C-alpha positions as CSV (number, residue, x, y, z in Angstrom):
1,X,-12.0,-12.8,8.1
2,X,-9.5,-10.0,7.2
3,X,-7.3,-9.3,4.2
4,X,-3.5,-9.3,4.2
5,X,-3.7,-5.5,3.9
6,X,-6.1,-5.3,6.9
7,X,-3.5,-7.2,9.0
8,X,-0.7,-4.8,7.9
9,X,-2.9,-1.8,8.7
10,X,-3.6,-3.1,12.2
11,X,0.0,-3.5,12.9
12,X,0.8,0.1,12.1
13,X,-2.3,1.3,14.0
14,X,-1.4,-0.8,17.0
15,X,2.0,0.8,17.2
16,X,0.4,4.3,17.0
17,X,-1.8,3.3,19.9
18,X,1.3,2.3,22.0
19,X,1.5,-1.4,21.3
20,X,4.8,-2.0,19.6
21,X,5.7,-4.5,16.9
22,X,8.0,-6.1,19.5
23,X,5.1,-6.7,21.9
24,X,2.8,-8.1,19.2
25,X,5.7,-10.4,18.1
26,X,6.2,-11.6,21.6
27,X,2.5,-12.4,22.0
28,X,2.4,-14.2,18.7
29,X,5.5,-16.3,19.7
30,X,3.9,-17.1,23.0
31,X,0.7,-18.3,21.3
32,X,2.6,-20.5,19.0
33,X,4.7,-21.9,21.8
34,X,1.6,-22.6,23.9
35,X,0.1,-24.7,21.1
36,X,3.3,-26.6,20.5
37,X,3.8,-27.3,24.1
38,X,0.2,-28.4,24.6
39,X,0.2,-30.8,21.6
40,X,3.8,-31.9,21.1
41,X,5.6,-31.5,24.5
42,X,8.9,-33.4,24.7
43,X,9.3,-33.7,20.9
44,X,12.1,-32.0,18.9
45,X,11.0,-28.7,17.2
46,X,12.6,-27.4,14.0
47,X,11.5,-23.7,13.6
48,X,12.1,-22.4,10.1
49,X,12.4,-18.6,10.2
50,X,12.5,-16.1,7.4
51,X,14.0,-12.6,7.7
52,X,10.8,-10.6,8.2
53,X,8.2,-10.3,11.0
54,X,6.9,-13.8,10.3
55,X,10.3,-15.2,11.1
56,X,10.4,-13.0,14.1
57,X,7.2,-14.7,15.4
58,X,9.0,-18.0,15.0
59,X,12.1,-16.7,16.9
60,X,9.9,-15.4,19.6
61,X,8.2,-18.8,19.9
62,X,11.7,-20.4,20.3
63,X,12.3,-18.0,23.3
64,X,9.1,-19.1,24.9
65,X,10.1,-22.8,24.4
66,X,13.4,-22.5,26.3
67,X,12.6,-25.6,28.2
68,X,12.0,-27.7,25.0
69,X,14.3,-29.2,22.4
70,X,14.3,-26.4,19.7
71,X,16.5,-25.7,16.7
72,X,16.2,-22.5,14.6
73,X,16.7,-22.8,10.8
74,X,17.5,-19.7,8.9
75,X,17.6,-19.3,5.1
76,X,20.7,-17.0,5.1
77,X,23.1,-15.4,7.5
78,X,21.4,-13.8,10.6
79,X,22.8,-10.5,9.5
80,X,20.1,-10.6,6.7
81,X,17.2,-10.4,9.2
82,X,15.3,-7.3,8.1
83,X,12.9,-6.8,11.0
84,X,14.5,-4.9,13.9
85,X,12.1,-6.6,16.3
86,X,13.1,-10.0,15.0
87,X,16.8,-9.2,15.2
88,X,16.4,-8.1,18.8
89,X,14.7,-11.4,19.7
90,X,17.3,-13.3,17.7
91,X,20.1,-11.8,19.9
92,X,18.5,-13.4,22.9
93,X,18.4,-17.0,21.6
94,X,20.2,-19.8,23.4
95,X,19.1,-22.7,21.2
96,X,21.1,-24.0,18.2
97,X,20.8,-22.0,15.0
98,X,21.5,-23.6,11.6
99,X,21.2,-22.6,7.9
100,X,18.7,-24.6,5.9
101,X,20.4,-27.0,3.6
102,X,17.5,-29.1,2.4
103,X,18.7,-32.2,4.0
104,X,18.3,-31.9,7.8
105,X,16.1,-34.5,9.6
106,X,16.9,-34.0,13.3
107,X,13.5,-32.8,14.5
108,X,10.0,-34.3,14.9
109,X,7.7,-31.2,14.5
110,X,8.3,-28.6,11.7
111,X,7.3,-25.1,12.5
112,X,6.8,-23.0,9.4
113,X,7.6,-19.3,10.0
114,X,9.5,-18.7,6.7
115,X,7.2,-16.3,4.8
116,X,4.1,-14.4,5.9
117,X,1.6,-12.1,4.3
118,X,2.5,-10.0,1.3
119,X,4.3,-12.6,-0.7
120,X,2.7,-13.5,-4.1
121,X,3.6,-15.0,-7.4
122,X,6.5,-17.4,-8.0
123,X,8.5,-18.4,-5.0
124,X,12.2,-17.7,-5.3
125,X,15.1,-19.8,-4.0
126,X,15.6,-21.0,-1.4
127,X,12.0,-20.8,-0.4
128,X,10.8,-22.9,-3.4
129,X,13.2,-25.7,-2.3
130,X,12.0,-25.3,1.3
131,X,8.4,-25.9,0.3
132,X,9.4,-29.0,-1.6
133,X,11.3,-30.1,1.5
134,X,8.2,-29.7,3.7
135,X,6.2,-31.8,1.2
136,X,8.5,-34.7,2.0
137,X,8.5,-34.2,5.8
138,X,6.4,-36.9,7.5
139,X,5.9,-35.3,10.9
140,X,3.4,-32.6,12.0
141,X,3.7,-29.2,10.4
142,X,2.6,-26.0,12.2
143,X,2.5,-22.8,10.2
144,X,2.7,-19.3,11.9
145,X,0.0,-16.8,10.8
146,X,-0.3,-18.2,7.2
147,X,1.4,-21.2,5.4
148,X,4.5,-20.1,3.5
149,X,3.6,-19.5,-0.1
150,X,-0.2,-19.4,0.5
151,X,-0.6,-16.9,-2.4
152,X,2.2,-18.2,-4.5
153,X,2.7,-21.0,-7.1
154,X,3.5,-23.5,-4.4
155,X,2.9,-23.6,-0.6
156,X,3.6,-25.4,2.6
157,X,0.7,-27.8,3.5
158,X,0.4,-27.6,7.3
159,X,-1.6,-29.7,9.7
160,X,-2.3,-26.6,11.9
161,X,-2.0,-22.9,11.3
162,X,-1.8,-20.5,14.2
163,X,-3.1,-17.3,12.7
164,X,-3.0,-13.9,14.4
165,X,-6.1,-11.9,15.4
166,X,-8.3,-13.4,12.7
167,X,-8.5,-15.7,9.7
168,X,-6.8,-14.2,6.6
169,X,-8.7,-14.0,3.3
170,X,-7.9,-17.1,1.2
171,X,-7.3,-19.4,4.2
172,X,-9.3,-22.6,4.3
173,X,-8.9,-25.9,6.1
174,X,-7.8,-27.4,2.8
175,X,-4.8,-25.1,2.4
176,X,-4.1,-24.2,6.0
177,X,-5.1,-27.3,8.0
178,X,-6.8,-26.7,11.4
179,X,-6.9,-23.0,11.9
180,X,-6.3,-21.7,15.4
181,X,-6.9,-18.0,16.0
182,X,-4.6,-16.3,18.5
183,X,-5.4,-13.1,20.3
184,X,-2.1,-11.2,20.4
185,X,-3.3,-8.1,22.0
186,X,-4.1,-5.9,19.0
187,X,-6.0,-2.9,20.6
188,X,-9.7,-2.7,19.6
189,X,-9.2,0.8,18.2
190,X,-6.6,-0.5,15.8
191,X,-9.3,-2.0,13.7
192,X,-12.5,-0.2,14.9
193,X,-11.0,3.3,14.2
194,X,-9.1,5.0,11.5
195,X,-5.4,5.4,12.0
196,X,-2.0,6.0,10.2
197,X,-2.0,2.4,9.0
198,X,-4.8,3.3,6.6
199,X,-2.3,5.2,4.4
200,X,-1.2,1.7,3.3
201,X,-4.4,1.7,1.3
202,X,-3.5,4.8,-0.7
203,X,-2.8,4.0,-4.4
204,X,0.8,5.0,-4.9
205,X,1.4,6.2,-8.5
206,X,3.7,4.1,-10.6
207,X,7.0,5.7,-11.7
208,X,6.0,6.2,-15.4
209,X,2.6,7.7,-14.7
210,X,1.1,10.1,-17.2
211,X,-1.3,13.0,-16.7
212,X,-4.7,11.6,-15.7
213,X,-3.5,8.2,-14.7
214,X,-3.9,9.0,-11.0
215,X,-7.5,10.1,-11.0
216,X,-9.8,12.4,-12.9
217,X,-12.8,13.9,-11.1
218,X,-15.8,15.8,-12.2
219,X,-17.2,18.2,-9.6
220,X,-20.8,19.4,-10.3
221,X,-21.6,22.3,-8.1
222,X,-22.2,26.0,-7.8
223,X,-24.8,28.4,-9.1
224,X,-26.0,30.2,-6.0
225,X,-22.6,29.6,-4.3
226,X,-19.1,29.5,-5.8
227,X,-16.8,28.8,-2.8
228,X,-18.1,25.3,-2.2
229,X,-17.2,23.6,-5.5
230,X,-13.8,25.4,-5.5
231,X,-12.9,24.1,-2.1
232,X,-14.0,20.6,-2.9
233,X,-11.9,20.6,-6.0
234,X,-8.8,21.8,-4.2
235,X,-9.3,19.1,-1.5
236,X,-9.3,16.5,-4.3
237,X,-6.2,17.9,-5.9
238,X,-4.3,18.2,-2.6
239,X,-4.6,14.4,-2.1
240,X,-3.2,13.6,-5.5
241,X,-6.0,13.7,-8.0
242,X,-4.4,14.5,-11.4
243,X,-7.3,16.3,-13.0
244,X,-10.3,18.0,-11.5
245,X,-13.0,19.6,-13.7
246,X,-15.8,21.8,-12.3
247,X,-19.1,21.9,-14.1
248,X,-21.0,25.0,-12.8
249,X,-23.8,27.3,-14.0
250,X,-22.7,30.4,-15.8
251,X,-23.9,32.5,-12.9
252,X,-20.9,31.2,-10.8
253,X,-18.5,30.2,-13.6
254,X,-16.1,33.2,-13.5
255,X,-16.1,33.3,-9.7
256,X,-15.2,29.6,-9.4
257,X,-12.6,29.8,-12.1
258,X,-11.0,32.8,-10.4
259,X,-10.3,30.6,-7.3
260,X,-7.4,28.7,-9.0
261,X,-5.8,28.5,-12.4
262,X,-5.5,24.7,-12.1
263,X,-9.2,24.1,-12.5
264,X,-10.6,22.9,-15.8
265,X,-14.0,24.6,-16.1
266,X,-17.2,23.7,-17.9
267,X,-20.0,26.4,-18.2
268,X,-23.6,25.2,-17.8
269,X,-26.1,27.6,-19.3
270,X,-28.3,29.4,-16.8
271,X,-28.2,30.4,-13.2
272,X,-28.8,27.0,-11.6
273,X,-28.4,23.3,-12.3
274,X,-31.6,22.0,-14.1
275,X,-33.0,19.2,-16.1
276,X,-31.5,20.6,-19.4
277,X,-28.0,19.9,-18.1
278,X,-28.4,16.2,-17.2
279,X,-27.7,14.7,-20.6
280,X,-24.6,16.9,-21.0
281,X,-23.3,16.0,-17.6
282,X,-23.9,12.2,-18.1
283,X,-21.9,12.4,-21.4
284,X,-19.1,14.2,-19.5
285,X,-18.8,11.5,-16.9
286,X,-17.6,9.1,-19.5
287,X,-14.2,11.0,-19.4
288,X,-13.8,10.8,-15.6
289,X,-13.1,8.2,-13.0
290,X,-15.4,9.6,-10.4
291,X,-18.0,12.3,-9.7
292,X,-18.8,14.7,-6.9
293,X,-22.2,16.4,-7.0
294,X,-23.7,18.8,-4.5
295,X,-21.4,21.6,-3.3
296,X,-23.0,25.0,-3.7
297,X,-25.9,23.9,-5.9
298,X,-28.6,25.5,-3.8
299,X,-32.2,24.3,-3.2
300,X,-34.1,25.3,-6.3
301,X,-36.8,22.6,-7.1
302,X,-35.5,22.3,-10.6
303,X,-32.0,21.6,-9.3
304,X,-33.4,18.9,-7.0
305,X,-35.1,17.3,-10.0
306,X,-31.8,17.4,-12.0
307,X,-29.8,15.9,-9.1
308,X,-32.1,13.0,-8.7
309,X,-32.2,12.3,-12.4
310,X,-28.4,12.5,-12.7
311,X,-27.8,10.3,-9.7
312,X,-30.2,7.7,-10.9
313,X,-28.4,7.4,-14.3
314,X,-24.8,8.0,-13.5
315,X,-22.7,4.9,-13.6
316,X,-19.4,6.3,-12.2
317,X,-18.2,6.1,-8.5
318,X,-19.8,9.1,-6.9
319,X,-19.9,11.3,-3.8
320,X,-23.1,13.1,-3.0
321,X,-22.7,16.0,-0.6
322,X,-24.4,19.1,0.7
323,X,-27.4,20.2,-1.4
324,X,-27.0,17.1,-3.4
325,X,-28.1,15.2,-0.3
326,X,-31.0,17.6,0.3
327,X,-32.2,16.8,-3.1
328,X,-32.4,13.0,-2.4
329,X,-35.0,12.9,0.4
330,X,-35.9,9.7,2.2
331,X,-36.8,7.7,-0.9
332,X,-33.3,7.4,-2.3
333,X,-31.9,4.0,-3.2
334,X,-28.3,3.7,-4.5
335,X,-27.8,2.2,-7.9
336,X,-24.3,1.2,-7.1
337,X,-22.3,0.4,-3.9
338,X,-19.6,2.8,-5.1
339,X,-21.6,5.8,-3.8
340,X,-20.7,7.8,-0.7
341,X,-23.2,10.0,1.1
342,X,-21.6,12.6,3.5
343,X,-24.5,13.9,5.7
344,X,-24.3,15.9,8.9
345,X,-26.9,15.1,11.5
346,X,-29.8,17.1,10.0
347,X,-29.2,15.7,6.5
348,X,-29.0,12.2,7.9
349,X,-32.4,12.5,9.5
350,X,-33.9,13.8,6.2
351,X,-32.5,10.7,4.5
352,X,-34.3,8.5,7.0
353,X,-31.8,8.0,9.7
354,X,-32.9,8.0,13.4
355,X,-29.8,8.4,15.6
356,X,-26.1,8.9,15.7
357,X,-25.6,5.3,16.9
358,X,-23.1,3.4,14.7
359,X,-25.5,0.5,14.3
360,X,-28.1,2.9,12.9
361,X,-25.6,4.2,10.4
362,X,-24.9,0.6,9.4
363,X,-28.6,-0.1,9.1
364,X,-29.1,2.9,6.8
365,X,-26.1,2.1,4.7
366,X,-27.4,-1.4,4.2
367,X,-30.9,-0.1,3.4
368,X,-29.7,2.5,0.9
369,X,-27.0,0.2,-0.6
370,X,-24.1,2.6,-0.3
371,X,-21.5,4.0,2.1
372,X,-22.5,6.7,4.6
373,X,-20.2,8.9,6.5
374,X,-22.2,10.6,9.3
375,X,-20.1,13.7,10.1
376,X,-19.7,14.8,13.7
377,X,-17.1,15.0,16.5
378,X,-16.4,11.4,15.8
379,X,-17.3,10.5,12.2
380,X,-19.2,7.2,11.7
381,X,-18.6,5.4,8.5
382,X,-20.4,2.3,7.3
383,X,-21.0,0.4,4.0
384,X,-23.8,-1.6,5.5
385,X,-21.5,-4.5,6.5
386,X,-18.7,-2.8,8.4
387,X,-18.4,0.2,10.7
388,X,-15.4,2.4,11.1
389,X,-15.1,5.4,13.6
390,X,-12.9,8.4,12.8
391,X,-12.0,10.3,16.0
392,X,-9.5,12.6,14.1
393,X,-10.3,16.3,14.0
394,X,-11.1,19.1,16.5
395,X,-14.1,21.0,17.6
396,X,-12.8,23.9,15.6
397,X,-13.8,22.1,12.3
398,X,-17.2,23.7,12.2
399,X,-16.5,26.6,9.9
400,X,-18.0,26.9,6.5
401,X,-16.5,24.8,3.8
402,X,-14.9,22.0,5.9
403,X,-17.5,19.5,4.7
404,X,-16.9,20.5,1.1
405,X,-13.2,19.8,1.6
406,X,-13.9,16.4,3.1
407,X,-16.2,15.5,0.2
408,X,-13.5,16.6,-2.3
409,X,-10.9,14.5,-0.6
410,X,-13.1,11.4,-0.6
411,X,-14.1,11.9,-4.2
412,X,-10.5,12.4,-5.1
413,X,-9.5,9.1,-3.5
414,X,-12.4,7.3,-5.3
415,X,-11.1,8.8,-8.6
416,X,-7.8,7.0,-7.8
417,X,-9.8,3.7,-7.9
418,X,-10.2,3.3,-4.1
419,X,-13.3,1.6,-3.1
420,X,-16.1,3.8,-1.6
421,X,-15.8,2.5,2.0
422,X,-12.0,2.7,2.1
423,X,-12.0,6.1,0.5
424,X,-14.6,7.4,2.9
425,X,-12.7,6.5,6.1
426,X,-9.2,7.4,4.8
427,X,-10.6,10.7,3.5
428,X,-12.1,11.3,6.9
429,X,-8.8,10.6,8.6
430,X,-6.8,12.8,6.3
431,X,-9.3,15.7,6.7
432,X,-9.4,15.3,10.5
433,X,-5.6,15.2,10.9
434,X,-5.3,18.2,8.6
435,X,-7.8,20.0,10.9
436,X,-5.7,19.1,13.9
437,X,-2.6,20.5,12.2
438,X,-4.4,23.7,11.3
439,X,-5.8,24.0,14.8
440,X,-2.3,23.9,16.2
441,X,-1.6,27.1,14.3
442,X,-4.9,29.0,14.4
443,X,-7.0,27.4,17.2
444,X,-10.6,28.4,16.6
445,X,-9.6,30.8,13.9
446,X,-8.9,28.0,11.5
447,X,-10.8,28.0,8.2
448,X,-11.5,25.4,5.5
449,X,-8.7,26.5,3.2
450,X,-6.2,25.8,6.1
451,X,-7.4,22.2,6.0
452,X,-6.8,22.1,2.2
453,X,-3.3,23.2,2.6
454,X,-2.5,20.8,5.4
455,X,-4.1,17.8,3.8
456,X,-1.1,17.5,1.4
457,X,1.3,17.7,4.4
458,X,-0.7,15.0,6.2
459,X,-0.6,12.8,3.1
460,X,3.1,13.3,2.7
461,X,3.8,12.4,6.4
462,X,1.4,9.4,6.2
463,X,2.9,7.8,3.1
464,X,6.6,8.1,4.2
465,X,7.6,7.2,0.7
466,X,11.3,7.7,0.2
467,X,10.8,7.8,-3.6
468,X,8.7,10.9,-3.4
């Protein structure tokens, strides 16, 4: 079962993998046509088509039913068809085309391709009247992908729904009739791997946003090292986190602060993180949406004790990276499923993992109760139920600091209210594509700060938001 958003993501990823919307639409239309021909051959088909891709599936079905008695019903002039693919298929139609008037009765089977995924709330005219019309229809009703109005105040009640690729969340036999799943040729990597469609998951700020509304992140790091927390913080800011605060021991305070004037800094007394800081840090978390702990902390035994105590008590979404992971050991159990661990192979083995096989990462994520991103040439991400592979990136992304940037990006996305699993694999994709962009300029001379700079460019390209 997949969500409406999953379906939209796969469409975009499929196109990026060379399978066009037109091809998917053609395959969807063929699947619908095959069911109609197999069950209702010789009867008259009335196919009701909206102006988007769902309507396009219905139009494509009509083309595959050229030897049957078919009439297309639109809800407005054909010039209003929004989908370029649907418009292209509409131009090839030879069957009659009429405008829905709420009265027609000259067909035996009603094919519902009016509205697809993404429509919620109260149905507007003429679709509200169309749903009322279908309720009075006495013949078989076949819906395409989902019944029109499934997530609205009223919906079509079909006898059969031909759904594409997988059942959509919210579909049941009660609201969708018999559910037939059609394989329309979506490439396996469109849903197994990260891709440009995952930018649809990014939380777009509302127009009247105020400072802090789009994520606030607390980074706990530094002491022995000062570059790591600074790079993590910049990674978070470059993917749109409004406010990043770095809590660091006084031994690294000035060095971290000097990296950027945009950081908000909190000085922790002493040279390293220790037990005495835990209460203060837990109180600080109340003012933040998410936490990143680990970059540059070092491996002092008192630091390890403090990390374990903090992690066990913190209630905010959290990314644990670098020396934060080394502090956990193999006895760690997550207190929340909104925790992301970002180990490389050595750290993963110390956590109790046994191999780089995706199923092993899934097993470990399930055992620990959190999301794991096992970093490597192909990142493996799992929340214990699902697995996603991220092939983005280059072999040049082995220089110091690239893991800190990745952790900051993921934590930044979580501060923007993204769920841990989604943030982990979108963050991995953004980091990997930024690495590819930097590699184009510097080859093996690329460094972590190049990825930080290019992450914002990758985000801008991926969102393609004309209002920005």
